[in-house]
C-alpha positions in Angstrom: 0.1 0.0 -0.1 2.9 2.3 0.9 4.4 2.0 -2.5 1.5 2.3 -4.3 1.3 5.9 -3.1 4.5 6.1 -3.1 4.0 6.1 -6.8 1.2 8.3 -6.7 2.7 11.0 -5.6 5.2 10.9 -8.2 2.5 10.8 -11.4 0.6 13.6 -10.1 4.5 15.6 -9.4 4.2 16.9 -13.0 1.1 18.1 -12.7 0.2 21.6 -13.1 -3.8 22.0 -13.8 -5.6 21.6 -10.5 -9.5 21.9 -11.5 -12.0 23.8 -9.2 -15.1 23.3 -9.0 -18.5 24.7 -7.9 -17.2 27.2 -6.0 -19.9 29.8 -7.5 -22.5 28.1 -5.5 -22.8 29.1 -1.7 -24.4 27.1 0.3 -27.8 27.0 0.8 -28.3 28.9 -2.7 -31.4 27.7 -4.7 -29.3 25.8 -7.7 -32.3 26.8 -10.2 -31.0 30.5 -10.2 -27.6 28.9 -11.9 -29.5 26.6 -14.4 -31.3 29.5 -15.2 -28.0 32.0 -16.0 -26.2 28.6 -17.6 -29.5 28.1 -20.0 -29.3 31.8 -20.7 -25.7 31.8 -21.6 -26.2 29.1 -24.1 -29.7 30.7 -25.2 -27.2 33.9 -26.1 -24.4 31.5 -27.4 -26.9 29.5 -30.2 -28.1 33.0 -31.1 -25.2 34.4 -32.2 -24.4 31.2 -33.9 -27.9 31.5 -36.2 -26.8 35.4 -36.5 -23.2 34.3 -38.1 -24.5 31.8 -40.5 -27.1 34.4 -41.7 -24.0 36.2 -42.0 -22.3 33.3 -43.8 -25.4 32.8 -46.0 -25.3 37.3 -47.5 -21.4 37.0 -47.8 -21.4 33.8 -50.0 -24.6 35.7 -52.2 -22.2 38.8 -52.7 -19.0 36.9 -53.2 -20.2 35.9 -56.6 -21.0 39.8 -58.1 -17.1 40.2 -56.9 -15.2 41.3 -60.0 -12.5 42.9 -58.9 -8.9 41.9 -60.2 -5.8 43.8 -59.3 -3.0 45.4 -61.6 -0.3 43.4 -61.2 2.8 45.5 -62.3 5.6 43.5 -63.8 
């Protein structure tokens, strides 16, 4: 058992990642508040993604009309 602990310590020695979770939740806080917040963030991100797609479609339709050709001097 002692050797397992030593091996585990050696394995974790080079690890620098230390995740921190659930610090933002206060004891006794209603978890629905956090759920509503996360839902709102996801909804907003989804809306931004939809808007970007509309812009991409518009760009693709306008791209065909671009006829600019630079004059290259040799």
